[in-house]
N, CA, C and O atoms as a GROMACS GRO file, in nm:
protein
  584
    1MET      N    1  -0.608   1.960  13.209
    1MET     CA    2  -0.708   1.935  13.311
    1MET      C    3  -0.829   2.025  13.290
    1MET      O    4  -0.943   1.981  13.305
    2SER      N    5  -0.803   2.152  13.256
    2SER     CA    6  -0.916   2.244  13.238
    2SER      C    7  -1.003   2.202  13.119
    2SER      O    8  -1.125   2.218  13.123
    3THR      N    9  -0.942   2.147  13.014
    3THR     CA   10  -1.020   2.099  12.900
    3THR      C   11  -1.111   1.986  12.942
    3THR      O   12  -1.227   1.979  12.901
    4PHE      N   13  -1.059   1.897  13.024
    4PHE     CA   14  -1.136   1.784  13.074
    4PHE      C   15  -1.254   1.832  13.158
    4PHE      O   16  -1.365   1.782  13.143
    5VAL      N   17  -1.229   1.928  13.245
    5VAL     CA   18  -1.334   1.982  13.332
    5VAL      C   19  -1.441   2.052  13.249
    5VAL      O   20  -1.561   2.034  13.273
    6VAL      N   21  -1.399   2.131  13.151
    6VAL     CA   22  -1.495   2.202  13.066
    6VAL      C   23  -1.581   2.101  12.990
    6VAL      O   24  -1.702   2.121  12.976
    7HIS      N   25  -1.519   1.994  12.941
    7HIS     CA   26  -1.596   1.892  12.869
    7HIS      C   27  -1.697   1.826  12.962
    7HIS      O   28  -1.812   1.801  12.923
    8ASP      N   29  -1.655   1.796  13.086
    8ASP     CA   30  -1.747   1.739  13.185
    8ASP      C   31  -1.864   1.834  13.212
    8ASP      O   32  -1.980   1.791  13.214
    9LEU      N   33  -1.834   1.960  13.232
    9LEU     CA   34  -1.939   2.058  13.259
    9LEU      C   35  -2.035   2.068  13.141
    9LEU      O   36  -2.156   2.080  13.160
   10LYS      N   37  -1.980   2.064  13.020
   10LYS     CA   38  -2.065   2.070  12.900
   10LYS      C   39  -2.163   1.952  12.898
   10LYS      O   40  -2.280   1.969  12.864
   11ASN      N   41  -2.115   1.833  12.933
   11ASN     CA   42  -2.203   1.716  12.936
   11ASN      C   43  -2.308   1.726  13.045
   11ASN      O   44  -2.423   1.686  13.025
   12LEU      N   45  -2.270   1.778  13.161
   12LEU     CA   46  -2.367   1.795  13.269
   12LEU      C   47  -2.473   1.898  13.231
   12LEU      O   48  -2.592   1.878  13.259
   13ILE      N   49  -2.432   2.005  13.168
   13ILE     CA   50  -2.525   2.107  13.121
   13ILE      C   51  -2.620   2.048  13.017
   13ILE      O   52  -2.740   2.078  13.018
   14ALA      N   53  -2.567   1.963  12.928
   14ALA     CA   54  -2.651   1.900  12.826
   14ALA      C   55  -2.759   1.812  12.890
   14ALA      O   56  -2.873   1.809  12.844
   15GLN      N   57  -2.723   1.741  12.998
   15GLN     CA   58  -2.822   1.659  13.067
   15GLN      C   59  -2.933   1.746  13.125
   15GLN      O   60  -3.051   1.713  13.115
   16LEU      N   61  -2.895   1.858  13.186
   16LEU     CA   62  -2.995   1.948  13.244
   16LEU      C   63  -3.080   2.014  13.136
   16LEU      O   64  -3.201   2.032  13.154
   17GLN      N   65  -3.018   2.051  13.023
   17GLN     CA   66  -3.094   2.111  12.913
   17GLN      C   67  -3.196   2.013  12.857
   17GLN      O   68  -3.307   2.052  12.821
   18LEU      N   69  -3.157   1.885  12.849
   18LEU     CA   70  -3.248   1.783  12.800
   18LEU      C   71  -3.369   1.770  12.893
   18LEU      O   72  -3.483   1.757  12.847
   19LEU      N   73  -3.343   1.776  13.023
   19LEU     CA   74  -3.455   1.774  13.119
   19LEU      C   75  -3.547   1.892  13.098
   19LEU      O   76  -3.669   1.877  13.090
   20LEU      N   77  -3.488   2.010  13.089
   20LEU     CA   78  -3.569   2.131  13.072
   20LEU      C   79  -3.651   2.127  12.944
   20LEU      O   80  -3.765   2.174  12.941
   21SER      N   81  -3.594   2.071  12.838
   21SER     CA   82  -3.668   2.067  12.711
   21SER      C   83  -3.786   1.971  12.718
   21SER      O   84  -3.880   1.982  12.638
   22ASN      N   85  -3.784   1.876  12.811
   22ASN     CA   86  -3.892   1.778  12.822
   22ASN      C   87  -3.987   1.802  12.940
   22ASN      O   88  -4.088   1.733  12.952
   23VAL      N   89  -3.956   1.898  13.026
   23VAL     CA   90  -4.035   1.914  13.148
   23VAL      C   91  -4.179   1.959  13.119
   23VAL      O   92  -4.271   1.913  13.186
   24GLU      N   93  -4.200   2.045  13.023
   24GLU     CA   94  -4.336   2.090  12.992
   24GLU      C   95  -4.424   1.975  12.946
   24GLU      O   96  -4.541   1.964  12.984
   25ARG      N   97  -4.367   1.889  12.862
   25ARG     CA   98  -4.442   1.779  12.804
   25ARG      C   99  -4.468   1.666  12.904
   25ARG      O  100  -4.571   1.600  12.898
   26HIS      N  101  -4.374   1.644  12.997
   26HIS     CA  102  -4.382   1.528  13.086
   26HIS      C  103  -4.394   1.564  13.234
   26HIS      O  104  -4.379   1.476  13.319
   27ARG      N  105  -4.421   1.688  13.267
   27ARG     CA  106  -4.420   1.732  13.407
   27ARG      C  107  -4.512   1.652  13.498
   27ARG      O  108  -4.483   1.638  13.617
   28ASP      N  109  -4.623   1.600  13.448
   28ASP     CA  110  -4.718   1.526  13.531
   28ASP      C  111  -4.692   1.375  13.532
   28ASP      O  112  -4.765   1.301  13.598
   29ASN      N  113  -4.591   1.331  13.463
   29ASN     CA  114  -4.557   1.190  13.456
   29ASN      C  115  -4.468   1.153  13.575
   29ASN      O  116  -4.356   1.204  13.586
   30PRO      N  117  -4.514   1.065  13.664
   30PRO     CA  118  -4.435   1.030  13.783
   30PRO      C  119  -4.301   0.965  13.747
   30PRO      O  120  -4.202   0.987  13.818
   31ASP      N  121  -4.296   0.887  13.639
   31ASP     CA  122  -4.169   0.826  13.597
   31ASP      C  123  -4.069   0.934  13.556
   31ASP      O  124  -3.951   0.927  13.592
   32PHE      N  125  -4.117   1.033  13.483
   32PHE     CA  126  -4.028   1.143  13.443
   32PHE      C  127  -3.981   1.219  13.566
   32PHE      O  128  -3.864   1.257  13.574
   33GLN      N  129  -4.069   1.242  13.660
   33GLN     CA  130  -4.031   1.314  13.782
   33GLN      C  131  -3.920   1.240  13.858
   33GLN      O  132  -3.824   1.301  13.905
   34ARG      N  133  -3.935   1.106  13.869
   34ARG     CA  134  -3.832   1.026  13.937
   34ARG      C  135  -3.700   1.032  13.860
   34ARG      O  136  -3.593   1.050  13.920
   35ASP      N  137  -3.707   1.016  13.728
   35ASP     CA  138  -3.586   1.023  13.645
   35ASP      C  139  -3.521   1.161  13.655
   35ASP      O  140  -3.398   1.172  13.661
   36MET      N  141  -3.604   1.264  13.658
   36MET     CA  142  -3.551   1.400  13.667
   36MET      C  143  -3.476   1.419  13.798
   36MET      O  144  -3.367   1.476  13.800
   37LEU      N  145  -3.534   1.372  13.908
   37LEU     CA  146  -3.467   1.385  14.038
   37LEU      C  147  -3.336   1.307  14.041
   37LEU      O  148  -3.236   1.355  14.096
   38ARG      N  149  -3.335   1.186  13.982
   38ARG     CA  150  -3.211   1.107  13.976
   38ARG      C  151  -3.105   1.180  13.894
   38ARG      O  152  -2.988   1.182  13.932
   39THR      N  153  -3.145   1.238  13.784
   39THR     CA  154  -3.050   1.310  13.699
   39THR      C  155  -2.994   1.431  13.771
   39THR      O  156  -2.873   1.457  13.766
   40ILE      N  157  -3.079   1.506  13.839
   40ILE     CA  158  -3.032   1.624  13.912
   40ILE      C  159  -2.938   1.581  14.024
   40ILE      O  160  -2.835   1.645  14.046
   41GLU      N  161  -2.971   1.474  14.094
   41GLU     CA  162  -2.882   1.421  14.198
   41GLU      C  163  -2.746   1.385  14.138
   41GLU      O  164  -2.642   1.416  14.195
   42HIS      N  165  -2.750   1.318  14.023
   42HIS     CA  166  -2.625   1.278  13.958
   42HIS      C  167  -2.542   1.400  13.917
   42HIS      O  168  -2.422   1.404  13.941
   43VAL      N  169  -2.607   1.499  13.857
   43VAL     CA  170  -2.536   1.620  13.814
   43VAL      C  171  -2.472   1.690  13.933
   43VAL      O  172  -2.357   1.732  13.926
   44VAL      N  173  -2.546   1.703  14.041
   44VAL     CA  174  -2.491   1.767  14.161
   44VAL      C  175  -2.372   1.686  14.213
   44VAL      O  176  -2.270   1.743  14.250
   45GLY      N  177  -2.386   1.554  14.216
   45GLY     CA  178  -2.277   1.469  14.262
   45GLY      C  179  -2.154   1.480  14.174
   45GLY      O  180  -2.042   1.488  14.225
   46ARG      N  181  -2.173   1.481  14.042
   46ARG     CA  182  -2.060   1.494  13.949
   46ARG      C  183  -1.993   1.631  13.965
   46ARG      O  184  -1.870   1.641  13.961
   47MET      N  185  -2.073   1.735  13.982
   47MET     CA  186  -2.013   1.868  14.000
   47MET      C  187  -1.934   1.872  14.130
   47MET      O  188  -1.828   1.935  14.137
   48HIS      N  189  -1.985   1.807  14.233
   48HIS     CA  190  -1.912   1.799  14.359
   48HIS      C  191  -1.780   1.724  14.339
   48HIS      O  192  -1.676   1.767  14.389
   49GLN      N  193  -1.785   1.612  14.268
   49GLN     CA  194  -1.663   1.536  14.240
   49GLN      C  195  -1.563   1.619  14.160
   49GLN      O  196  -1.442   1.613  14.184
   50LEU      N  197  -1.613   1.695  14.065
   50LEU     CA  198  -1.523   1.780  13.986
   50LEU      C  199  -1.451   1.881  14.074
   50LEU      O  200  -1.331   1.903  14.059
   51THR      N  201  -1.525   1.941  14.166
   51THR     CA  202  -1.460   2.039  14.254
   51THR      C  203  -1.357   1.971  14.344
   51THR      O  204  -1.253   2.030  14.373
   52LEU      N  205  -1.385   1.848  14.389
   52LEU     CA  206  -1.288   1.775  14.470
   52LEU      C  207  -1.164   1.739  14.390
   52LEU      O  208  -1.052   1.744  14.441
   53GLN      N  209  -1.184   1.703  14.263
   53GLN     CA  210  -1.070   1.664  14.179
   53GLN      C  211  -0.983   1.783  14.142
   53GLN      O  212  -0.866   1.766  14.107
   54LEU      N  213  -1.038   1.901  14.148
   54LEU     CA  214  -0.958   2.020  14.118
   54LEU      C  215  -0.863   2.054  14.232
   54LEU      O  216  -0.765   2.126  14.213
   55ARG      N  217  -0.893   2.002  14.350
   55ARG     CA  218  -0.804   2.025  14.464
   55ARG      C  219  -0.690   1.924  14.457
   55ARG      O  220  -0.706   1.815  14.402
   56PRO      N  221  -0.574   1.959  14.512
   56PRO     CA  222  -0.458   1.868  14.506
   56PRO      C  223  -0.484   1.731  14.569
   56PRO      O  224  -0.426   1.632  14.525
   57GLU      N  225  -0.568   1.725  14.670
   57GLU     CA  226  -0.596   1.598  14.735
   57GLU      C  227  -0.718   1.529  14.677
   57GLU      O  228  -0.783   1.450  14.746
   58GLY      N  229  -0.751   1.557  14.550
   58GLY     CA  230  -0.870   1.504  14.486
   58GLY      C  231  -0.870   1.353  14.470
   58GLY      O  232  -0.767   1.288  14.489
   59SER      N  233  -0.986   1.297  14.435
   59SER     CA  234  -1.005   1.152  14.429
   59SER      C  235  -0.931   1.087  14.313
   59SER      O  236  -0.923   0.964  14.309
   60ALA      N  237  -0.877   1.164  14.218
   60ALA     CA  238  -0.803   1.104  14.107
   60ALA      C  239  -0.678   1.032  14.158
   60ALA      O  240  -0.624   0.948  14.086
   61ASN      N  241  -0.632   1.063  14.280
   61ASN     CA  242  -0.515   0.997  14.336
   61ASN      C  243  -0.551   0.865  14.404
   61ASN      O  244  -0.461   0.792  14.445
   62ASP      N  245  -0.679   0.834  14.418
   62ASP     CA  246  -0.720   0.708  14.479
   62ASP      C  247  -0.677   0.593  14.389
   62ASP      O  248  -0.670   0.609  14.267
   63PRO      N  249  -0.647   0.477  14.449
   63PRO     CA  250  -0.605   0.362  14.366
   63PRO      C  251  -0.721   0.306  14.285
   63PRO      O  252  -0.837   0.314  14.325
   64ALA      N  253  -0.687   0.248  14.170
   64ALA     CA  254  -0.788   0.182  14.086
   64ALA      C  255  -0.835   0.056  14.160
   64ALA      O  256  -0.766   0.004  14.248
   65ARG      N  257  -0.954   0.008  14.121
   65ARG     CA  258  -1.009  -0.114  14.180
   65ARG      C  259  -1.093  -0.184  14.075
   65ARG      O  260  -1.116  -0.130  13.967
   66ALA      N  261  -1.139  -0.304  14.106
   66ALA     CA  262  -1.224  -0.379  14.013
   66ALA      C  263  -1.360  -0.310  14.004
   66ALA      O  264  -1.427  -0.290  14.106
   67VAL      N  265  -1.399  -0.273  13.884
   67VAL     CA  266  -1.525  -0.202  13.859
   67VAL      C  267  -1.608  -0.284  13.761
   67VAL      O  268  -1.555  -0.330  13.660
   68ASP      N  269  -1.735  -0.302  13.790
   68ASP     CA  270  -1.826  -0.372  13.700
   68ASP      C  271  -1.866  -0.277  13.588
   68ASP      O  272  -1.941  -0.182  13.610
   69VAL      N  273  -1.815  -0.303  13.468
   69VAL     CA  274  -1.838  -0.214  13.354
   69VAL      C  275  -1.987  -0.208  13.320
   69VAL      O  276  -2.038  -0.101  13.285
   70GLY      N  277  -2.056  -0.321  13.329
   70GLY     CA  278  -2.199  -0.323  13.301
   70GLY      C  279  -2.278  -0.231  13.392
   70GLY      O  280  -2.370  -0.163  13.347
   71VAL      N  281  -2.242  -0.228  13.519
   71VAL     CA  282  -2.309  -0.140  13.616
   71VAL      C  283  -2.286   0.007  13.578
   71VAL      O  284  -2.378   0.088  13.581
   72VAL      N  285  -2.162   0.039  13.541
   72VAL     CA  286  -2.130   0.178  13.504
   72VAL      C  287  -2.207   0.219  13.380
   72VAL      O  288  -2.264   0.328  13.376
   73VAL      N  289  -2.209   0.132  13.277
   73VAL     CA  290  -2.280   0.165  13.153
   73VAL      C  291  -2.428   0.180  13.178
   73VAL      O  292  -2.491   0.270  13.123
   74ARG      N  293  -2.486   0.094  13.260
   74ARG     CA  294  -2.629   0.103  13.289
   74ARG      C  295  -2.661   0.228  13.372
   74ARG      O  296  -2.771   0.284  13.361
   75ARG      N  297  -2.567   0.272  13.455
   75ARG     CA  298  -2.585   0.397  13.529
   75ARG      C  299  -2.590   0.514  13.432
   75ARG      O  300  -2.673   0.604  13.447
   76VAL      N  301  -2.502   0.514  13.332
   76VAL     CA  302  -2.505   0.617  13.229
   76VAL      C  303  -2.638   0.611  13.154
   76VAL      O  304  -2.698   0.715  13.126
   77GLN      N  305  -2.684   0.491  13.122
   77GLN     CA  306  -2.811   0.474  13.052
   77GLN      C  307  -2.927   0.528  13.135
   77GLN      O  308  -3.015   0.596  13.082
   78ALA      N  309  -2.929   0.499  13.265
   78ALA     CA  310  -3.037   0.545  13.353
   78ALA      C  311  -3.040   0.697  13.359
   78ALA      O  312  -3.148   0.757  13.363
   79LEU      N  313  -2.924   0.760  13.360
   79LEU     CA  314  -2.920   0.905  13.364
   79LEU      C  315  -2.970   0.965  13.234
   79LEU      O  316  -3.036   1.068  13.234
   80ARG      N  317  -2.939   0.901  13.123
   80ARG     CA  318  -2.986   0.950  12.993
   80ARG      C  319  -3.137   0.931  12.980
   80ARG      O  320  -3.203   1.007  12.909
   81ALA      N  321  -3.193   0.830  13.047
   81ALA     CA  322  -3.336   0.800  13.035
   81ALA      C  323  -3.422   0.916  13.083
   81ALA      O  324  -3.535   0.932  13.036
   82ALA      N  325  -3.371   0.997  13.174
   82ALA     CA  326  -3.448   1.110  13.224
   82ALA      C  327  -3.483   1.206  13.111
   82ALA      O  328  -3.587   1.272  13.115
   83GLY      N  329  -3.397   1.215  13.011
   83GLY     CA  330  -3.423   1.302  12.897
   83GLY      C  331  -3.493   1.230  12.784
   83GLY      O  332  -3.515   1.288  12.677
   84ARG      N  333  -3.530   1.103  12.806
   84ARG     CA  334  -3.599   1.021  12.707
   84ARG      C  335  -3.517   1.000  12.580
   84ARG      O  336  -3.573   0.990  12.471
   85SER      N  337  -3.386   0.992  12.593
   85SER     CA  338  -3.303   0.968  12.476
   85SER      C  339  -3.300   0.821  12.442
   85SER      O  340  -3.326   0.736  12.528
   86GLY      N  341  -3.269   0.789  12.317
   86GLY     CA  342  -3.267   0.652  12.270
   86GLY      C  343  -3.134   0.584  12.292
   86GLY      O  344  -3.063   0.555  12.195
   87LEU      N  345  -3.097   0.557  12.416
   87LEU     CA  346  -2.972   0.490  12.447
   87LEU      C  347  -3.000   0.345  12.484
   87LEU      O  348  -3.072   0.318  12.580
   88LYS      N  349  -2.941   0.253  12.407
   88LYS     CA  350  -2.956   0.110  12.435
   88LYS      C  351  -2.821   0.056  12.479
   88LYS      O  352  -2.716   0.104  12.437
   89VAL      N  353  -2.825  -0.047  12.566
   89VAL     CA  354  -2.703  -0.110  12.616
   89VAL      C  355  -2.710  -0.259  12.586
   89VAL      O  356  -2.812  -0.323  12.608
   90GLU      N  357  -2.599  -0.313  12.535
   90GLU     CA  358  -2.589  -0.456  12.509
   90GLU      C  359  -2.465  -0.511  12.579
   90GLU      O  360  -2.355  -0.459  12.560
   91GLY      N  361  -2.483  -0.614  12.659
   91GLY     CA  362  -2.371  -0.683  12.723
   91GLY      C  363  -2.315  -0.610  12.844
   91GLY      O  364  -2.370  -0.510  12.889
   92GLY      N  365  -2.205  -0.664  12.894
   92GLY     CA  366  -2.133  -0.602  13.003
   92GLY      C  367  -2.165  -0.653  13.141
   92GLY      O  368  -2.099  -0.615  13.238
   93GLU      N  369  -2.267  -0.740  13.154
   93GLU     CA  370  -2.305  -0.788  13.286
   93GLU      C  371  -2.190  -0.865  13.350
   93GLU      O  372  -2.139  -0.961  13.291
   94GLY      N  373  -2.151  -0.824  13.468
   94GLY     CA  374  -2.047  -0.894  13.542
   94GLY      C  375  -1.906  -0.879  13.486
   94GLY      O  376  -1.815  -0.947  13.532
   95MET      N  377  -1.887  -0.792  13.390
   95MET     CA  378  -1.756  -0.772  13.330
   95MET      C  379  -1.677  -0.672  13.413
   95MET      O  380  -1.719  -0.557  13.429
   96LEU      N  381  -1.564  -0.715  13.465
   96LEU     CA  382  -1.485  -0.630  13.553
   96LEU      C  383  -1.367  -0.568  13.479
   96LEU      O  384  -1.307  -0.630  13.391
   97ALA      N  385  -1.337  -0.445  13.516
   97ALA     CA  386  -1.220  -0.374  13.463
   97ALA      C  387  -1.148  -0.309  13.580
   97ALA      O  388  -1.212  -0.265  13.676
   98TRP      N  389  -1.019  -0.301  13.573
   98TRP     CA  390  -0.939  -0.234  13.677
   98TRP      C  391  -0.942  -0.086  13.644
   98TRP      O  392  -0.881  -0.044  13.546
   99ALA      N  393  -1.011  -0.006  13.724
   99ALA     CA  394  -1.034   0.134  13.688
   99ALA      C  395  -1.076   0.215  13.809
   99ALA      O  396  -1.089   0.163  13.920
  100HIS      N  397  -1.096   0.343  13.786
  100HIS     CA  398  -1.161   0.433  13.882
  100HIS      C  399  -1.306   0.443  13.838
  100HIS      O  400  -1.334   0.485  13.726
  101ASP      N  401  -1.398   0.406  13.925
  101ASP     CA  402  -1.540   0.403  13.891
  101ASP      C  403  -1.588   0.535  13.831
  101ASP      O  404  -1.650   0.536  13.725
  102ASP      N  405  -1.559   0.647  13.897
  102ASP     CA  406  -1.608   0.776  13.850
  102ASP      C  407  -1.541   0.818  13.720
  102ASP      O  408  -1.605   0.881  13.635
  103LEU      N  409  -1.414   0.785  13.702
  103LEU     CA  410  -1.346   0.822  13.577
  103LEU      C  411  -1.397   0.738  13.460
  103LEU      O  412  -1.413   0.790  13.350
  104LEU      N  413  -1.422   0.610  13.484
  104LEU     CA  414  -1.478   0.525  13.379
  104LEU      C  415  -1.616   0.574  13.338
  104LEU      O  416  -1.648   0.578  13.220
  105GLU      N  417  -1.698   0.610  13.437
  105GLU     CA  418  -1.831   0.663  13.405
  105GLU      C  419  -1.819   0.791  13.323
  105GLU      O  420  -1.896   0.814  13.229
  106ARG      N  421  -1.724   0.873  13.358
  106ARG     CA  422  -1.705   0.999  13.287
  106ARG      C  423  -1.665   0.973  13.141
  106ARG      O  424  -1.717   1.038  13.050
  107VAL      N  425  -1.573   0.880  13.119
  107VAL     CA  426  -1.530   0.848  12.982
  107VAL      C  427  -1.646   0.796  12.900
  107VAL      O  428  -1.668   0.839  12.787
  108ILE      N  429  -1.722   0.702  12.957
  108ILE     CA  430  -1.837   0.645  12.885
  108ILE      C  431  -1.941   0.752  12.859
  108ILE      O  432  -1.998   0.758  12.750
  109SER      N  433  -1.967   0.838  12.957
  109SER     CA  434  -2.063   0.948  12.938
  109SER      C  435  -2.019   1.041  12.825
  109SER      O  436  -2.101   1.085  12.745
  110HIS      N  437  -1.889   1.070  12.819
  110HIS     CA  438  -1.838   1.156  12.713
  110HIS      C  439  -1.859   1.092  12.576
  110HIS      O  440  -1.903   1.158  12.482
  111LEU      N  441  -1.826   0.963  12.567
  111LEU     CA  442  -1.843   0.894  12.439
  111LEU      C  443  -1.990   0.890  12.396
  111LEU      O  444  -2.022   0.911  12.279
  112VAL      N  445  -2.077   0.863  12.492
  112VAL     CA  446  -2.221   0.860  12.462
  112VAL      C  447  -2.269   0.999  12.420
  112VAL      O  448  -2.343   1.012  12.322
  113GLN      N  449  -2.228   1.102  12.492
  113GLN     CA  450  -2.269   1.238  12.457
  113GLN      C  451  -2.219   1.276  12.317
  113GLN      O  452  -2.291   1.338  12.239
  114ASN      N  453  -2.095   1.237  12.286
  114ASN     CA  454  -2.040   1.266  12.153
  114ASN      C  455  -2.120   1.194  12.045
  114ASN      O  456  -2.143   1.250  11.938
  115ALA      N  457  -2.163   1.070  12.072
  115ALA     CA  458  -2.245   0.997  11.976
  115ALA      C  459  -2.379   1.066  11.956
  115ALA      O  460  -2.427   1.076  11.843
  116PHE      N  461  -2.440   1.115  12.064
  116PHE     CA  462  -2.566   1.188  12.051
  116PHE      C  463  -2.546   1.318  11.976
  116PHE      O  464  -2.628   1.356  11.892
  117ASP      N  465  -2.436   1.388  12.004
  117ASP     CA  466  -2.408   1.514  11.935
  117ASP      C  467  -2.390   1.492  11.785
  117ASP      O  468  -2.425   1.579  11.705
  118ALA      N  469  -2.334   1.377  11.748
  118ALA     CA  470  -2.308   1.348  11.607
  118ALA      C  471  -2.430   1.290  11.535
  118ALA      O  472  -2.429   1.276  11.413
  119SER      N  473  -2.535   1.258  11.610
  119SER     CA  474  -2.654   1.195  11.554
  119SER      C  475  -2.754   1.299  11.508
  119SER      O  476  -2.740   1.418  11.535
  120GLY      N  477  -2.854   1.251  11.438
  120GLY     CA  478  -2.960   1.338  11.389
  120GLY      C  479  -3.056   1.379  11.498
  120GLY      O  480  -3.027   1.360  11.616
  121PRO      N  481  -3.170   1.436  11.460
  121PRO     CA  482  -3.266   1.487  11.557
  121PRO      C  483  -3.333   1.377  11.642
  121PRO      O  484  -3.375   1.404  11.754
  122GLN      N  485  -3.343   1.255  11.591
  122GLN     CA  486  -3.399   1.143  11.666
  122GLN      C  487  -3.288   1.040  11.689
  122GLN      O  488  -3.288   0.934  11.626
  123PRO      N  489  -3.194   1.070  11.777
  123PRO     CA  490  -3.077   0.984  11.793
  123PRO      C  491  -3.110   0.846  11.849
  123PRO      O  492  -3.196   0.831  11.936
  124ASP      N  493  -3.040   0.747  11.797
  124ASP     CA  494  -3.052   0.610  11.843
  124ASP      C  495  -2.909   0.560  11.864
  124ASP      O  496  -2.840   0.527  11.768
  125VAL      N  497  -2.866   0.555  11.991
  125VAL     CA  498  -2.728   0.521  12.024
  125VAL      C  499  -2.727   0.389  12.101
  125VAL      O  500  -2.808   0.368  12.191
  126THR      N  501  -2.635   0.300  12.064
  126THR     CA  502  -2.620   0.171  12.131
  126THR      C  503  -2.480   0.158  12.186
  126THR      O  504  -2.382   0.184  12.116
  127VAL      N  505  -2.470   0.118  12.313
  127VAL     CA  506  -2.340   0.088  12.375
  127VAL      C  507  -2.331  -0.064  12.382
  127VAL      O  508  -2.414  -0.129  12.445
  128ARG      N  509  -2.228  -0.119  12.316
  128ARG     CA  510  -2.204  -0.264  12.320
  128ARG      C  511  -2.077  -0.290  12.398
  128ARG      O  512  -1.970  -0.238  12.364
  129VAL      N  513  -2.088  -0.369  12.504
  129VAL     CA  514  -1.972  -0.403  12.586
  129VAL      C  515  -1.945  -0.552  12.567
  129VAL      O  516  -2.031  -0.636  12.594
  130ARG      N  517  -1.825  -0.583  12.521
  130ARG     CA  518  -1.787  -0.721  12.495
  130ARG      C  519  -1.647  -0.748  12.550
  130ARG      O  520  -1.561  -0.660  12.550
  131ALA      N  521  -1.626  -0.870  12.596
  131ALA     CA  522  -1.491  -0.913  12.635
  131ALA      C  523  -1.422  -0.966  12.510
  131ALA      O  524  -1.483  -1.036  12.430
  132LYS      N  525  -1.297  -0.934  12.496
  132LYS     CA  526  -1.217  -0.987  12.386
  132LYS      C  527  -1.156  -1.120  12.430
  132LYS      O  528  -1.169  -1.159  12.546
  133ALA      N  529  -1.091  -1.188  12.339
  133ALA     CA  530  -1.030  -1.317  12.369
  133ALA      C  531  -0.924  -1.305  12.478
  133ALA      O  532  -0.908  -1.397  12.559
  134MET      N  533  -0.853  -1.196  12.481
  134MET     CA  534  -0.750  -1.177  12.583
  134MET      C  535  -0.816  -1.130  12.712
  134MET      O  536  -0.905  -1.045  12.708
  135ALA      N  537  -0.774  -1.184  12.824
  135ALA     CA  538  -0.835  -1.151  12.953
  135ALA      C  539  -0.819  -1.004  12.989
  135ALA      O  540  -0.900  -0.950  13.064
  136CYS      N  541  -0.716  -0.938  12.936
  136CYS     CA  542  -0.691  -0.800  12.976
  136CYS      C  543  -0.752  -0.700  12.879
  136CYS      O  544  -0.725  -0.580  12.889
  137SER      N  545  -0.833  -0.747  12.787
  137SER     CA  546  -0.887  -0.657  12.686
  137SER      C  547  -1.038  -0.641  12.701
  137SER      O  548  -1.109  -0.736  12.732
  138LEU      N  549  -1.084  -0.521  12.680
  138LEU     CA  550  -1.227  -0.491  12.689
  138LEU      C  551  -1.262  -0.404  12.569
  138LEU      O  552  -1.188  -0.311  12.537
  139MET      N  553  -1.372  -0.435  12.503
  139MET     CA  554  -1.412  -0.355  12.388
  139MET      C  555  -1.543  -0.285  12.422
  139MET      O  556  -1.641  -0.349  12.462
  140LEU      N  557  -1.544  -0.156  12.406
  140LEU     CA  558  -1.664  -0.077  12.427
  140LEU      C  559  -1.694  -0.010  12.294
  140LEU      O  560  -1.616   0.073  12.248
  141ARG      N  561  -1.804  -0.045  12.231
  141ARG     CA  562  -1.839   0.011  12.101
  141ARG      C  563  -1.965   0.092  12.117
  141ARG      O  564  -2.065   0.044  12.170
  142ILE      N  565  -1.960   0.215  12.071
  142ILE     CA  566  -2.076   0.303  12.076
  142ILE      C  567  -2.116   0.333  11.933
  142ILE      O  568  -2.037   0.386  11.855
  143VAL      N  569  -2.238   0.299  11.898
  143VAL     CA  570  -2.287   0.312  11.762
  143VAL      C  571  -2.400   0.413  11.761
  143VAL      O  572  -2.494   0.403  11.840
  144ALA      N  573  -2.391   0.509  11.672
  144ALA     CA  574  -2.498   0.608  11.658
  144ALA      C  575  -2.554   0.602  11.517
  144ALA      O  576  -2.479   0.604  11.420
  145LYS      N  577  -2.685   0.594  11.506
  145LYS     CA  578  -2.750   0.600  11.374
  145LYS      C  579  -2.763   0.746  11.337
  145LYS      O  580  -2.816   0.826  11.413
  146VAL      N  581  -2.714   0.779  11.220
  146VAL     CA  582  -2.717   0.919  11.175
  146VAL      C  583  -2.820   0.933  11.067
  146VAL      O  584  -2.840   1.043  11.015
   0.00000   0.00000   0.00000
């Protein structure tokens, strides 16, 4: 559990560092300001969720439900946009998975962050969400140009 939490914190810190690295260049841009506020809100929310999950009565015990994978992936994309990273999303609209919304977002965020970490200085990462032939199968492919 502690490894998972540390990895989450590392990703949240990376989002904030990306904002800080771009704030001087984009501080007067209203779009950047809006994206920055959304990212900070998200980071605060995720940190709050992490603290709740560390308690015995945390949200990880909540039952899974139908989650729109496309919405989750686009939420990850919107958060990355604040740092002006090259994250593209293909597919996933209306695709449902039986999951925990926050845990699925966390897994996708981790995979995306790992793809960016493995990429060069101008990363170009694409998340492709496709349904497989079997109704119970979902394919999430993250491609990074190195």
